[in-house]
C-alpha positions in Angstrom: 1.9 -2.0 -19.8 -0.7 -4.5 -18.6 -3.4 -1.9 -18.0 -5.2 0.8 -19.9 -5.1 4.4 -18.7 -8.6 5.9 -18.6 -8.4 9.3 -17.0 -6.4 11.7 -14.9 -8.5 13.0 -12.0 -8.1 15.1 -8.9 -9.3 13.7 -5.7 -8.9 15.8 -2.5 -6.4 18.0 -4.3 -4.2 15.2 -5.4 -3.7 13.8 -8.9 -4.8 10.2 -9.5 -4.9 8.1 -12.6 -7.8 5.8 -13.3 -6.7 2.5 -14.9 -8.5 -0.6 -16.2 -6.6 -3.7 -15.1 -8.1 -7.1 -15.7 -11.5 -5.5 -16.3 -11.4 -3.6 -12.9 -11.1 0.1 -12.8 -9.1 1.5 -9.9 -7.3 4.8 -9.1 -3.5 5.0 -8.8 -1.8 7.6 -6.7 1.8 8.8 -7.3 4.3 6.0 -6.5 1.7 3.3 -6.7 2.8 0.1 -8.4 0.7 -2.0 -10.8 2.1 -4.8 -12.9 5.7 -3.6 -12.3 4.9 -0.1 -13.5 5.0 2.8 -11.0 3.1 6.0 -11.5 5.8 8.6 -11.6 3.8 11.7 -12.4 0.3 12.8 -13.2 -1.0 16.2 -14.4 -4.7 16.9 -14.5 -4.3 20.2 -16.5 -2.3 18.6 -19.3 -4.2 15.2 -18.9 -0.9 13.3 -18.9 0.6 10.5 -16.8 4.1 9.1 -16.7 5.0 5.6 -15.6 8.4 3.9 -15.1 9.3 0.2 -14.5 12.2 -1.5 -12.8 14.2 -1.4 -16.1 14.0 2.4 -16.1 11.7 2.3 -19.1 9.3 5.3 -19.3 5.9 5.6 -20.8 4.1 8.9 -21.1 0.3 8.7 -21.7 -1.4 11.8 -23.1 -5.2 11.7 -22.9 -5.9 14.9 -24.7 -8.9 14.6 -27.0 -10.1 11.4 -25.3 
């Protein structure tokens, strides 16, 4: 993926994932696209995020212990 996942947060009751892309930190909401990767799910309690691209490749990021 062309970005680094920094954190899973809750904003106004919705899960967001903070990512660093080109030295700029921004939040991603569910179904947001960044560099051909879509945020498919995010769970604050388990501190995980799942992404999928147009080739149906999946990446699960687990931030436990970070």
